[in-house]
MISE-838161 format. One line per 3 residues: number of its first residue (from 1); their letters; for each residue z, x, y of N, C-alpha, C. Coordinates in nm, 4 decimals. Layout:
NUM> a> Z:X:Y:Z:X:Y:Z:X:Y; ...;
***
This chain:
1> mly> 0.0000:0.0848:-0.1194:0.0000:0.0000:0.0000:0.0000:0.0884:0.1244; -0.0849:0.0516:0.2214:-0.0939:0.1286:0.3445:0.0025:0.0729:0.4481; 0.0658:0.1621:0.5223:0.1445:0.1204:0.6379:0.0499:0.0785:0.7501;
4> dse> 0.1027:0.0008:0.8461:0.0183:-0.0484:0.9545:-0.0537:0.0647:1.0257; 0.0151:0.1774:1.0475:-0.0439:0.2881:1.1217:-0.1541:0.3576:1.0419; -0.1655:0.3219:0.9124:-0.2640:0.3868:0.8275:-0.3728:0.2905:0.7813;
7> rpp> -0.3790:0.1745:0.8432:-0.4818:0.0801:0.8034:-0.6189:0.1319:0.8470; -0.7232:0.1045:0.7655:-0.8574:0.1488:0.8033:-0.9008:0.0877:0.9356; -0.9848:0.1559:1.0112:-1.0374:0.0970:1.1344:-1.1071:-0.0353:1.1059;
10> anq> -1.1139:-0.1213:1.2076:-1.1753:-0.2531:1.1919:-1.3176:-0.2390:1.1392; -1.3533:-0.3262:1.0467:-1.4876:-0.3356:0.9899:-1.5244:-0.2196:0.8973; -1.4323:-0.1319:0.8670:-1.4632:-0.0231:0.7734:-1.4785:-0.0797:0.6327;
13> ksa> -1.5865:-0.0414:0.5669:-1.6126:-0.0889:0.4319:-1.5583:0.0064:0.3262; -1.5527:0.1357:0.3581:-1.5040:0.2341:0.2615:-1.3537:0.2200:0.2433; -1.3086:0.2411:0.1212:-1.1655:0.2375:0.0920:-1.1102:0.3795:0.1015;
16> pdp> -1.0237:0.4072:0.1981:-0.9698:0.5426:0.2097:-0.8744:0.5757:0.0957; -0.8688:0.7021:0.0644:-0.7746:0.7514:-0.0346:-0.6368:0.7593:0.0306; -0.5375:0.6859:-0.0197:-0.4060:0.6854:0.0441:-0.3345:0.8192:0.0354;
19> hlp> -0.3840:0.9100:-0.0462:-0.3218:1.0415:-0.0579:-0.3765:1.1419:0.0433; -0.4772:1.1000:0.1194:-0.5369:1.1865:0.2211:-0.4994:1.1347:0.3598; -0.5145:1.2176:0.4621:-0.4873:1.1696:0.5982:-0.5707:1.0462:0.6301;
22> apv> -0.5100:0.9507:0.6970:-0.5766:0.8239:0.7260:-0.6855:0.8413:0.8305; -0.7978:0.7720:0.8149:-0.9032:0.7793:0.9160:-0.8594:0.7143:1.0467; -0.8980:0.7771:1.1574:-0.8711:0.7200:1.2901:-0.9978:0.6626:1.3517;
25> vsm> -1.1135:0.6966:1.2944:-1.2393:0.6277:1.3207:-1.2947:0.5884:1.1839; -1.3955:0.5047:1.1825:-1.4503:0.4602:1.0541:-1.5039:0.5789:0.9743; -1.4776:0.5778:0.8453:-1.5329:0.6798:0.7563:-1.6645:0.6356:0.6930;
28> dia> -1.7113:0.5152:0.7272:-1.8448:0.4722:0.6862:-1.9492:0.5573:0.7584; -2.0583:0.5880:0.6926:-2.1645:0.6675:0.7548:-2.2365:0.5834:0.8589; -2.2394:0.6315:0.9813:-2.3002:0.5583:1.0927:-2.4516:0.5750:1.0910;
31> has> -2.5207:0.4648:1.1161:-2.6651:0.4664:1.1352:-2.7060:0.3890:1.2603; -2.6304:0.2877:1.2969:-2.6695:0.1960:1.4041:-2.6556:0.2611:1.5409; -2.7169:0.1962:1.6399:-2.7112:0.2437:1.7781:-2.6185:0.1562:1.8610;
34> dkg> -2.5495:0.2200:1.9550:-2.4644:0.1424:2.0456:-2.5448:0.0641:2.1492; -2.6764:0.0806:2.1485:-2.7630:0.0067:2.2411:-2.8326:-0.1114:2.1742; -2.7935:-0.1428:2.0517:-2.8475:-0.2615:1.9876:-2.9626:-0.2326:1.8939;
37> tha> -3.0361:-0.3373:1.8591:-3.1355:-0.3278:1.7531:-3.2671:-0.2670:1.7987; -3.3026:-0.2803:1.9245:-3.4292:-0.2207:1.9721:-3.3966:-0.0930:2.0490; -3.3423:0.0014:1.9761:-3.2981:0.1271:2.0368:-3.3158:0.2389:1.9359;
40> vni> -3.3135:0.3611:1.9859:-3.3162:0.4781:1.8991:-3.2038:0.5723:1.9405; -3.1562:0.6479:1.8421:-3.0598:0.7559:1.8654:-3.1308:0.8872:1.8327; -3.1372:0.9774:1.9278:-3.1971:1.1082:1.9041:-3.0863:1.2032:1.8593;
43> tid> -3.1039:1.2637:1.7430:-3.0070:1.3617:1.6936:-3.0807:1.4923:1.6637; -3.0161:1.6032:1.6976:-3.0783:1.7354:1.6913:-2.9876:1.8262:1.6083; -3.0415:1.8825:1.4993:-2.9593:1.9560:1.4033:-2.9843:2.1068:1.4024;
46> dgp> -2.8813:2.1773:1.3551:-2.8869:2.3170:1.3089:-2.8773:2.4217:1.4193; -2.8583:2.3815:1.5439:-2.8345:2.4771:1.6512:-2.6865:2.5044:1.6654; -2.6515:2.5567:1.7831:-2.7404:2.5840:1.8958:-2.8228:2.7102:1.8744;
49> dpv> -2.9402:2.7113:1.9367:-3.0294:2.8261:1.9321:-3.0556:2.8705:2.0757; -3.0486:3.0009:2.1030:-3.0621:3.0461:2.2414:-3.2013:3.0256:2.3003; -3.3033:3.0112:2.2148:-3.4400:2.9895:2.2624:-3.4747:2.8414:2.2650;
52> wtp> -3.4532:2.7740:2.1529:-3.5072:2.6388:2.1372:-3.4166:2.5298:2.1903; -3.2864:2.5474:2.1837:-3.1985:2.4430:2.2387:-3.2229:2.4215:2.3880; -3.2319:2.5264:2.4712:-3.2616:2.5019:2.6130:-3.3948:2.4303:2.6352;
55> rvl> -3.4924:2.4573:2.5505:-3.6218:2.3906:2.5678:-3.6125:2.2431:2.5295; -3.5378:2.2141:2.4239:-3.5136:2.0744:2.3884:-3.4370:2.0045:2.5001; -3.3372:2.0723:2.5542:-3.2592:2.0143:2.6640:-3.3472:1.9806:2.7837;
58> qvl> -3.4426:2.0661:2.8134:-3.5299:2.0402:2.9281:-3.6161:1.9169:2.9059; -3.6685:1.9010:2.7845:-3.7482:1.7817:2.7544:-3.6627:1.6563:2.7662; -3.5420:1.6607:2.7121:-3.4520:1.5458:2.7225:-3.4192:1.5133:2.8671;
61> kdd> -3.3955:1.6162:2.9458:-3.3645:1.5955:3.0879:-3.4840:1.5345:3.1608; -3.6031:1.5848:3.1319:-3.7236:1.5334:3.1980:-3.7428:1.3850:3.1706; -3.7004:1.3396:3.0529:-3.7200:1.1991:3.0164:-3.5939:1.1148:3.0322;
64> gvk> -3.4848:1.1747:3.0800:-3.3620:1.0991:3.1014:-3.2995:1.0475:2.9742; -3.3076:1.1269:2.8676:-3.2579:1.0852:2.7363:-3.1363:1.1695:2.6979; -3.0360:1.1032:2.6437:-2.9189:1.1726:2.5890:-2.9278:1.1739:2.4373;
67> avf> -2.8743:1.2796:2.3779:-2.8855:1.2980:2.2334:-2.7526:1.3443:2.1761; -2.7480:1.3503:2.0445:-2.6348:1.4092:1.9725:-2.6833:1.5406:1.9118; -2.6120:1.6483:1.9421:-2.6460:1.7801:1.8890:-2.5491:1.8127:1.7757;
70> cmi> -2.6044:1.8204:1.6546:-2.5249:1.8482:1.5353:-2.5258:1.9993:1.5118; -2.4147:2.0624:1.5450:-2.4098:2.2081:1.5545:-2.3421:2.2721:1.4342; -2.4000:2.3823:1.3892:-2.3382:2.4652:1.2870:-2.2297:2.5487:1.3542;
73> gee> -2.1112:2.5504:1.2956:-1.9972:2.6143:1.3605:-2.0200:2.7595:1.3957; -2.0763:2.8374:1.3032:-2.0959:2.9793:1.3304:-2.2013:3.0015:1.4379; -2.2981:2.9112:1.4516:-2.3970:2.9225:1.5587:-2.3339:2.8869:1.6936;
76> aag> -2.2491:2.7861:1.6947:-2.1788:2.7504:1.8181:-2.0932:2.8666:1.8671; -2.0271:2.9345:1.7734:-1.9446:3.0491:1.8115:-2.0284:3.1604:1.8703; -2.1513:3.1741:1.8243:-2.2377:3.2811:1.8724:-2.3025:3.2533:2.0062;
79> ypa> -2.3171:3.1258:2.0429:-2.3884:3.0907:2.1657:-2.3109:2.9874:2.2474; -2.1918:3.0220:2.2922:-2.1102:2.9234:2.3632:-2.1731:2.8746:2.4930; -2.2496:2.9588:2.5603:-2.3124:2.9147:2.6853:-2.4104:2.8008:2.6596;
82> vvr> -2.4781:2.8061:2.5460:-2.5724:2.6996:2.5116:-2.4960:2.5712:2.4794; -2.3861:2.5839:2.4088:-2.3034:2.4662:2.3779:-2.2565:2.4006:2.5080; -2.2133:2.4813:2.6019:-2.1628:2.4254:2.7283:-2.2745:2.3599:2.8095;
85> qvv> -2.3963:2.4106:2.7963:-2.5074:2.3456:2.8655:-2.5370:2.2100:2.8050; -2.5276:2.2002:2.6726:-2.5447:2.0710:2.6058:-2.4440:1.9700:2.6608; -2.3201:2.0122:2.6727:-2.2145:1.9250:2.7239:-2.2393:1.8906:2.8707;
88> adg> -2.2763:1.9905:2.9492:-2.2989:1.9680:3.0928:-2.4113:1.8687:3.1173; -2.5066:1.8641:3.0266:-2.6187:1.7716:3.0426:-2.5873:1.6311:2.9924; -2.4652:1.6092:2.9441:-2.4227:1.4743:2.9078:-2.4495:1.4331:2.7652;
91> hrl> -2.4786:1.5297:2.6790:-2.5031:1.4986:2.5385:-2.3722:1.5011:2.4592; -2.3764:1.4489:2.3381:-2.2591:1.4475:2.2517:-2.2704:1.5554:2.1450; -2.1546:1.5961:2.0956:-2.1472:1.7016:1.9949:-2.1146:1.6423:1.8580;
94> cdh> -2.1670:1.7088:1.7572:-2.1451:1.6695:1.6181:-2.1185:1.7953:1.5371; -2.0218:1.7880:1.4494:-1.9868:1.8952:1.3564:-2.0849:1.8900:1.2390; -2.1583:2.0004:1.2184:-2.2566:2.0063:1.1106:-2.2161:2.1116:1.0074;
97> slh> -2.0850:2.1328:0.9958:-2.0213:2.2276:0.9040:-2.0258:2.3689:0.9596; -1.9506:2.4564:0.8985:-1.9387:2.5939:0.9477:-2.0602:2.6788:0.9127; -2.1110:2.6636:0.7911:-2.2175:2.7523:0.7438:-2.3444:2.6803:0.6982;
100> hdt> -2.3473:2.5472:0.7084:-2.4623:2.4687:0.6632:-2.4918:2.4927:0.5153; -2.3911:2.4797:0.4364:-2.4035:2.4918:0.2919:-2.4396:2.3545:0.2352; -2.5661:2.3366:0.1961:-2.6110:2.2059:0.1484:-2.5555:2.1709:0.0107;
103> tmg> -2.4861:2.2653:-0.0519:-2.4225:2.2366:-0.1821:-2.2742:2.2067:-0.1670; -2.2257:2.1950:-0.0445:-2.0810:2.1834:-0.0271:-2.0241:2.0566:-0.0891; -2.1073:1.9536:-0.1059:-2.0607:1.8319:-0.1701:-2.0205:1.8516:-0.3152;
106> rkp> -2.0657:1.9627:-0.3730:-2.0297:1.9931:-0.5122:-1.9203:2.0992:-0.5194; -1.8679:2.1387:-0.4043:-1.7652:2.2410:-0.3991:-1.6261:2.1754:-0.3961; -1.5200:2.2531:-0.4203:-1.3845:2.1959:-0.4200:-1.3472:2.1359:-0.2843;
109> psy> -1.2555:2.0402:-0.2852:-1.2117:1.9812:-0.1585:-1.1622:2.0842:-0.0576; -1.0955:2.1888:-0.1038:-1.0457:2.2894:-0.0094:-1.1597:2.3558:0.0659; -1.2720:2.3766:-0.0023:-1.3890:2.4362:0.0621:-1.4498:2.3388:0.1622;
112> qys> -1.4641:2.2129:0.1226:-1.5177:2.1121:0.2141:-1.4302:2.1013:0.3390; -1.2999:2.1010:0.3176:-1.2062:2.0922:0.4298:-1.2275:2.2081:0.5266; -1.2368:2.3287:0.4726:-1.2544:2.4466:0.5565:-1.3848:2.4394:0.6358;
115> eiv> -1.4918:2.3976:0.5696:-1.6221:2.3890:0.6366:-1.6200:2.2892:0.7528; -1.5504:2.1791:0.7346:-1.5458:2.0752:0.8381:-1.4506:2.1136:0.9505; -1.3294:2.1471:0.9145:-1.2256:2.1706:1.0153:-1.2520:2.2987:1.0941;
118> nak> -1.2947:2.4042:1.0272:-1.3214:2.5288:1.0989:-1.4430:2.5170:1.1897; -1.5433:2.4409:1.1468:-1.6578:2.4172:1.2340:-1.6158:2.3403:1.3595; -1.5334:2.2385:1.3405:-1.4835:2.1619:1.4553:-1.4140:2.2544:1.5544;
121> gei> -1.3315:2.3463:1.5035:-1.2614:2.4385:1.5907:-1.3559:2.5294:1.6664; -1.4579:2.5810:1.5989:-1.5536:2.6693:1.6656:-1.6316:2.5947:1.7737; -1.6710:2.4733:1.7441:-1.7472:2.3947:1.8417:-1.6607:2.3627:1.9628;
124> era> -1.5366:2.3251:1.9402:-1.4469:2.2955:2.0526:-1.4232:2.4189:2.1385; -1.4013:2.5327:2.0755:-1.3813:2.6557:2.1535:-1.5054:2.6896:2.2347; -1.6205:2.6790:2.1717:-1.7446:2.7127:2.2411:-1.7723:2.6175:2.3571;
127> sgg> -1.7349:2.4913:2.3400:-1.7641:2.3893:2.4417:-1.6651:2.3883:2.5566; -1.5571:2.4633:2.5438:-1.4528:2.4590:2.6456:-1.3559:2.3442:2.6257; -1.3460:2.2969:2.5011:-1.2475:2.1933:2.4701:-1.3043:2.0557:2.4459;
130> vkp> -1.4355:2.0405:2.4532:-1.4976:1.9107:2.4258:-1.5077:1.8916:2.2751; -1.4606:1.7784:2.2273:-1.4517:1.7545:2.0835:-1.5816:1.6956:2.0285; -1.6228:1.7389:1.9112:-1.7328:1.6690:1.8442:-1.6885:1.5292:1.8011;
133> lyy> -1.7751:1.4319:1.8234:-1.7418:1.2928:1.7932:-1.7939:1.2472:1.6575; -1.8773:1.3290:1.5955:-1.9386:1.2923:1.4687:-1.9322:1.4113:1.3725; -1.9513:1.3808:1.2446:-1.9675:1.4837:1.1418:-2.0903:1.4492:1.0592;
136> rap> -2.1841:1.5409:1.0523:-2.3016:1.5233:0.9668:-2.2994:1.6303:0.8592; -2.2943:1.5890:0.7341:-2.2925:1.6840:0.6231:-2.4271:1.7538:0.6123; -2.4281:1.8845:0.5882:-2.5565:1.9547:0.5722:-2.6350:1.8987:0.4545;
139> gga> -2.7604:1.8655:0.4808:-2.8422:1.8062:0.3751:-2.7983:1.6680:0.3336; -2.7117:1.6054:0.4110:-2.6601:1.4734:0.3749:-2.5618:1.4760:0.2599; -2.5010:1.5927:0.2349:-2.4113:1.6096:0.1197:-2.2714:1.5553:0.1486;
142> ftp> -2.2641:1.4275:0.1834:-2.1351:1.3636:0.2064:-2.0640:1.3380:0.0733; -1.9331:1.3419:0.0789:-1.8495:1.2938:-0.0310:-1.7450:1.2006:0.0302; -1.6842:1.1129:-0.0501:-1.5754:1.0314:0.0053:-1.4670:1.1182:0.0682;
145> ysr> -1.4390:1.2326:0.0063:-1.3375:1.3239:0.0610:-1.3801:1.3760:0.1977; -1.5015:1.4281:0.2092:-1.5428:1.4867:0.3371:-1.5515:1.3809:0.4466; -1.5942:1.2606:0.4107:-1.6016:1.1541:0.5101:-1.4633:1.1184:0.5620;
148> qia> -1.3667:1.1110:0.4718:-1.2323:1.0748:0.5157:-1.1679:1.1866:0.5973; -1.1877:1.3108:0.5561:-1.1317:1.4216:0.6336:-1.1901:1.4218:0.7741; -1.3214:1.4059:0.7847:-1.3841:1.4027:0.9170:-1.3291:1.2868:1.0001;
151> asi> -1.3216:1.1689:0.9392:-1.2745:1.0512:1.0130:-1.1278:1.0624:1.0509; -1.0503:1.1368:0.9718:-0.9075:1.1517:1.0029:-0.8842:1.2407:1.1245; -0.9855:1.3198:1.1622:-0.9725:1.4047:1.2819:-1.0693:1.3595:1.3910;
154> gmr> -1.1085:1.2315:1.3827:-1.1785:1.1686:1.4932:-1.3292:1.1807:1.4942; -1.3901:1.2189:1.3800:-1.5346:1.2367:1.3761:-1.5974:1.1346:1.2809; -1.6796:1.0486:1.3337:-1.7485:0.9479:1.2513:-1.8584:1.0161:1.1697;
157> plg> -1.8612:0.9963:1.0391:-1.9730:1.0483:0.9605:-2.1052:0.9924:1.0118; -2.2029:1.0802:1.0264:-2.3292:1.0434:1.0909:-2.4466:1.0668:0.9959; -2.5179:0.9596:0.9660:-2.6375:0.9700:0.8839:-2.7627:0.9717:0.9692;
160> wni> -2.8746:0.9368:0.9067:-2.9985:0.9202:0.9807:-3.0834:0.8175:0.9073; -3.1754:0.7558:0.9801:-3.2695:0.6592:0.9239:-3.4096:0.7163:0.9145; -3.4409:0.8078:1.0057:-3.5761:0.8635:1.0154:-3.5660:1.0152:1.0157;
163> dar> -3.6315:1.0780:0.9218:-3.6407:1.2236:0.9176:-3.7768:1.2624:0.9751; -3.7758:1.3269:1.0923:-3.9013:1.3656:1.1564:-3.9769:1.4711:1.0768; -3.9074:1.5364:0.9837:-3.9669:1.6415:0.9000:-4.0271:1.7533:0.9841;
166> dyk> -3.9678:1.7770:1.0987:-4.0200:1.8833:1.1853:-4.0004:2.0209:1.1248; -3.9088:2.0310:1.0273:-3.8868:2.1596:0.9607:-4.0098:2.2041:0.8808; -4.1005:2.1121:0.8507:-4.2224:2.1475:0.7775:-4.3264:2.2142:0.8670;
169> rsg> -4.3080:2.2010:0.9994:-4.4014:2.2598:1.0966:-4.5467:2.2191:1.0659; -4.5660:2.0897:1.0488:-4.6987:2.0365:1.0160:-4.7758:1.9925:1.1403; -4.7222:2.0248:1.2587:-4.7887:1.9920:1.3833:-4.7174:1.8824:1.4595;
172> alt> -4.7219:1.8929:1.5924:-4.6511:1.7961:1.6768:-4.7021:1.6540:1.6544; -4.8342:1.6392:1.6397:-4.8897:1.5047:1.6197:-4.8390:1.4433:1.4904; -4.8307:1.5229:1.3856:-4.7787:1.4716:1.2584:-4.6331:1.4303:1.2714;
175> ivt> -4.5552:1.5076:1.3445:-4.4140:1.4734:1.3665:-4.4034:1.3390:1.4376; -4.4821:1.3215:1.5437:-4.4800:1.1961:1.6192:-4.5220:1.0799:1.5298; -4.6283:1.0983:1.4534:-4.6782:0.9925:1.3648:-4.5741:0.9550:1.2596;
178> tve> -4.5074:1.0564:1.2042:-4.4033:1.0316:1.1046:-4.2926:0.9442:1.1614; -4.2459:0.9787:1.2809:-4.1376:0.9014:1.3436:-4.1826:0.7591:1.3712; -4.2994:0.7429:1.4304:-4.3446:0.6085:1.4660:-4.3662:0.5229:1.3408;
181> hel> -4.4131:0.5827:1.2341:-4.4340:0.5082:1.1091:-4.3012:0.4602:1.0507; -4.1949:0.5388:1.0712:-4.0666:0.5077:1.0090:-3.9702:0.4332:1.1020; -4.0124:0.3995:1.2219:-3.9228:0.3300:1.3151:-3.8611:0.2027:1.2568;
184> png> -3.9306:0.1271:1.1731:-3.8661:0.0084:1.1152:-3.7460:0.0411:1.0268; -3.7317:0.1674:0.9857:-3.6205:0.2030:0.8971:-3.4857:0.2040:0.9679; -3.4861:0.2119:1.1005:-3.3598:0.2142:1.1734:-3.3619:0.3134:1.2875;
187> pti> -3.2535:0.3186:1.3623:-3.2587:0.3840:1.4926:-3.2355:0.5347:1.4966; -3.1679:0.5919:1.3992:-3.1225:0.7304:1.4152:-3.2269:0.8280:1.3621; -3.2794:0.9112:1.4526:-3.3896:1.0018:1.4212:-3.3370:1.1443:1.4143;
190> lfh> -3.3776:1.2156:1.3112:-3.3341:1.3527:1.2864:-3.4423:1.4523:1.3274; -3.4080:1.5388:1.4246:-3.4906:1.6525:1.4638:-3.4068:1.7797:1.4475; -3.4692:1.8951:1.4741:-3.3997:2.0240:1.4622:-3.4274:2.1121:1.5834;
193> dgg> -3.3232:2.1815:1.6286:-3.3416:2.2858:1.7302:-3.3070:2.4233:1.6752; -3.2588:2.4304:1.5513:-3.2263:2.5574:1.4879:-3.3102:2.5790:1.3641; -3.3002:2.6990:1.3077:-3.3693:2.7279:1.1833:-3.5073:2.7861:1.1980;
196> gdr> -3.5405:2.8381:1.3162:-3.6711:2.9011:1.3330:-3.7478:2.8433:1.4494; -3.8768:2.8657:1.4495:-3.9654:2.8233:1.5582:-3.9667:2.6709:1.5678; -3.9222:2.6185:1.6806:-3.9179:2.4736:1.7018:-4.0118:2.4300:1.8147;
199> sqt> -4.1171:2.5071:1.8368:-4.2118:2.4707:1.9425:-4.2775:2.3365:1.9130; -4.3032:2.3067:1.7856:-4.3643:2.1778:1.7522:-4.2671:2.0628:1.7781; -4.1403:2.0856:1.7535:-4.0394:1.9833:1.7834:-4.0355:1.9543:1.9325;
202> vaa> -4.0368:2.0599:2.0132:-4.0350:2.0426:2.1584:-4.1565:1.9621:2.2034; -4.2734:1.9974:2.1529:-4.3953:1.9263:2.1900:-4.3919:1.7815:2.1420; -4.3412:1.7611:2.0217:-4.3341:1.6244:1.9680:-4.2400:1.5375:2.0512;
205> laa> -4.1246:1.5906:2.0860:-4.0308:1.5141:2.1690:-4.0929:1.4809:2.3048; -4.1627:1.5770:2.3639:-4.2249:1.5538:2.4950:-4.3276:1.4416:2.4884; -4.3955:1.4289:2.3743:-4.4934:1.3216:2.3584:-4.4288:1.1903:2.3183;
208> llp> -4.3281:1.1980:2.2339:-4.2714:1.0781:2.1723:-4.1796:1.0002:2.2655; -4.0939:1.0688:2.3400:-3.9924:0.9977:2.4189:-4.0545:0.9006:2.5195; -4.1569:0.9407:2.5966:-4.2176:0.8415:2.6872:-4.2830:0.7259:2.6131;
211> rlr> -4.3408:0.7533:2.4978:-4.4047:0.6461:2.4206:-4.3019:0.5446:2.3721; -4.1871:0.5935:2.3282:-4.0825:0.5015:2.2847:-4.0336:0.4157:2.4007; -4.0180:0.4776:2.5159:-3.9730:0.4009:2.6326:-4.0760:0.2955:2.6709;
214> qqg> -4.2044:0.3310:2.6643:-4.3104:0.2354:2.6964:-4.3122:0.1187:2.5985; -4.2671:0.1442:2.4760:-4.2611:0.0386:2.3748:-4.1330:-0.0440:2.3861; -4.0541:-0.0166:2.4873:-3.9345:-0.0974:2.5127:-3.8096:-0.0525:2.4428;
217> yaf> -3.8121:0.0636:2.3796:-3.6920:0.1137:2.3134:-3.5912:0.1677:2.4148; -3.4646:0.1345:2.3931:-3.3567:0.1976:2.4668:-3.3139:0.3229:2.3900; -3.2484:0.4136:2.4605:-3.1968:0.5348:2.3978:-3.0443:0.5283:2.3998;
220> gfp> -2.9849:0.5323:2.2821:-2.8403:0.5191:2.2746:-2.7772:0.6312:2.1952; -2.6505:0.6114:2.1643:-2.5764:0.7008:2.0768:-2.5431:0.6258:1.9473; -2.5237:0.6977:1.8394:-2.4777:0.6313:1.7170:-2.3425:0.5638:1.7400;
223> vr> -2.3218:0.4531:1.6720:-2.1959:0.3803:1.6864:-2.0802:0.4688:1.6409; -1.9657:0.4435:1.6993:-1.8445:0.5161:1.6639:-1.7469:0.4230:1.5934;
***
């Protein structure tokens, strides 16, 4: 039996483990937008990168769009000035684990805990004290344990509905076409600013964001 102070957040569907710290935000994986059904959430993974993150930021600024930057802890520690620019531009932060180990869902709970909590600490230090509001497991490797640990320290697990597949570097036009084809799947779109040359991502965002606005889409943040 849970005490009142340990009851799950309203509308949470997942059943928390009573032996773990209680969630303070929902531990359900978020997909929806706070701007409603005709909206998109732009999420940017695997940075910060000293070359590509500033270029992504400039495109977002030019179009008046805010995004969620899902940062790898060790990268945030290496480029704190870039993290602070993300914050200064009004974007939100997301914990994307310390080392981006896509197998962490198969690792012991102690390892998952370290990857989540230590990444959060690195991101907060790099940002000057701004807390990440979300947790996105590398490769989508969520477990009930990792979701609850993240939610117990104030980070909503964050999924995606549309994978832009920009990591394939198949061309900016292909990236744009992929996103537009998958828009009926839901609002949260996954792009990357880390992991190598992201010039195609920058070009795709520059083309896509005005088109989405012309189609009447609002730009929001994932629900918390």
